[in-house]
N, C-alpha and C positions, 0 to 999 in steps of 0.2 A: 504494500499500499505506499503511495506517495500523496503528501498533502503539504500546502504551504501553511504553517502554523501561525505566522504573523508578518506584517509589513510595517516597517518603521522608517520615518523621515526624520531628520534632524534639520531644523530651520533656525538660521541665525537672524535675529530681528533687531533693528534700531529704531528708537523712537525718540524724536526731539521734541522737547516742550519747554517754553520759557517759564521761569520759576512764578512769575506774576500770573501766568495763565492757570497754573495749578492752584495757587494760593487764592485767587478769586473765587473758585469753587468752594474751597474750604472755608473761607471767611464768610460765605453766605450763611452758614449754619453753625460755624464755630469749630475750632479744633476739637479733635477726639470723636467726632461723629463719622459715620460710614459714608462719606461723600465719595462718589465714584467718578472718575474721568476715563472714558473709553476710546480706544484707538478705532481707526476705520477697519472694517472687516476685509480680511485679504483671503481670496480664492486661489489656489495653485492650479495653474491650467492643466488639464489633461489628468489630474488626479481626482478621481470622482469623490464628491461630498466632503473634501478637505477644505475647510474654511475656518479662520480664527480671528479673534481680536484680543487685545490686551486690556486690561482693567487696572487703574491705579486707585488705591483707596488708603485709608488710615493715615491721615496727615497730622502733624507736619512730617513724622517719619514713616515715608509711604512704603506700602507693601504693594505686591503685584500679583495678578493672577491670569490665566490664559482661559478663554471661553471658545466653544466651537461646537461643532456638529457631535451629537452623541455617538455616532458611528466610529468616531475616533477617539482614543484615549490620549488626551493632550496633557502635557506635563512640563513645567519649567525645569530645565537642568539647572539653570543659574539665572541671576538678574543682577546686574550692578549699574551704576550711574557714573557718569564722567562730568565733573563740573570744573572748568577752569584748570584743566590738566592734572585734576586729582580724581581719584576713583573711590566710590563709596558703595557699600552693600545695600542692596534692596531685597529684603526678605532674609531667610536664613538658609545658606548654602555652605555646606562644609568646605568645599574646595576654595572658597574665597572668604574664610573666616579671618584672614588677616586684615580685611577692610573694616573701617568703621562704617557704622550706619550713616546713611544720607539723612541730614536734619534740614529740611527746606527752609525752617525759620531762621537759619543761620547764613543763608545764601542770599546775595543781592537779587532783587526782584527781576532785574534786567537780564540776569545770566541765563543761558541756555543750558538745560540738563539733557545729556544723551543717556537715555536708557538702552542697555544692551542686554538681550536676552537670547537663551538658547531654548527653542521649543522642540520637544520630542513628541513626535505624532505617531501612534501605533494604531493600525487599523484593527477594529474589533470585529472578528469573523462571527457572524450570526448564523445560527444553525437553521435549517430549512424547517425544522419542527418547532421554531421558536413563534411561529405565527407572524402576522403583518406588523410591521413597526409604525409607530405613531409618528407622523411627520413633525419636524421641528418647526417651531414659530419662526417666521423670517426674521432676520437680524436687522435692525432699523438704522444702523450706522452706515455711513458711507462705505460702499464696497469697492475694493481694487482688486482687479485680476492680474495675477503675477505669471508672466512666461518665464517659468524658473530655468528652462533651457537656455534662454537668452542671456539670463543672469550669470549661469555657469560658463558659457561659451565666449562671452563678449569681453573686450577690454582686458585682455591678458597682459598688455603692457602696462597696466596700472595695478597689478596684482600687489606690489609692494604697499600701496597705500590702503588696502582694503583689510579689515579685520575680518578673517574667515569663520570666526566664532569658536574656534578650538582654543581652550585654555589649558596650558601645560601644567604638569606638576612641578611647581616651582621649588628650587633649592637657591641658596645663596649664590653658587656659582653660576647656575643658569640664568639667575636674573641679572647678574653682572654681565654675562655675555650678550644678553639681550639689549642691555642698555647702550653698550658700546657698538653695536651692530647696526651699521648705517642702512642696512636693507630691512631691519625689523620695523613692523608697523607701529604706529603711534600708540594704539590702545594697549599692546603687550608692553610697550616700553613704560606706560603708565602704571600698570599692574606690576611690572617688575620693581619699578621705584617704591611703590607701597609695600610690596613684600620686603625689600630691603630695610625699609624705615621700621618695620615690626620684627625685624630679626638681627638687630644689631647686638653685637657682642664684644667683650674685650679683645677677643681673637680676630675679629674681622672689621672692626670699625675703621681702623687706619686704611685699609685696602679699600673699603667702600667709599671712604671720604676722598680717596685720590680719584676714583671712578667719578664721583659727583663733581669734583673740581674740573676735571678733564673734560667733562661733558656739559659743564655749565648749569648744573641742576640745583639751583640755590635752595630749594625745600629740603633736598636730600642733604645738602651741606650743612644746613641750620640743624637738622635732626641729629646728624653725626657730632657737631659741636655741642648740642645740648647734652647728648650721651656722654661725651668726654668730660664736660664740666660736672654732670651729676656724679660720675665715677671719681673725679678729684675731690669733690665735696665729700663724699662718703669716706674716703681714704683721710682726708683731713680730720674729720670728726673722730675717727678711730684711733688717730695717733695721738 
């Protein structure tokens, strides 16, 4: 006997919003309420019944979820936000636990937040004996059809500038290599910087500081300097 047991797609998604667009919705009823902001609905061309939208809620520290056709099991593999070349966690995802949570009330209202998500879509195979399925209610948000073959096959000369959605298993050595790699894309460099800032130690701080100086990363330089000062302060108090 031969049978397909499951079909799965991984979809990288970026959603840009201004902070003031988000806060306007939350201010209408006050923080702490379940105010939702929903993205457009996206349908993938030639993949039957696969459509989805993202929903932001729980402000000012937002969380995110994915909605779609119940014939597909949709899950967020991860979600994070980039603001002013810093990365922040949206929701709880173990692979990105080195990031601080996004706090929108601490960000200037004119700033743009880039939400980066990976959506895992798995087809739910329905038995012939299950009976007819109730049709879904039509989604009322703006719908956009995506020709995924075009996305995958076009603009190969710009691959370096694109974030393909894959997040590596970071180590200090790997993060350093990403930062100095001139061909690495911007998003991975930002994640690498955040990882290094959360993994400073007495053994690696001098090396990481040199990388930060050579690459002109002032945020990482300051974090290294603060780490060294704190260590000197502790030693002075113990002596």
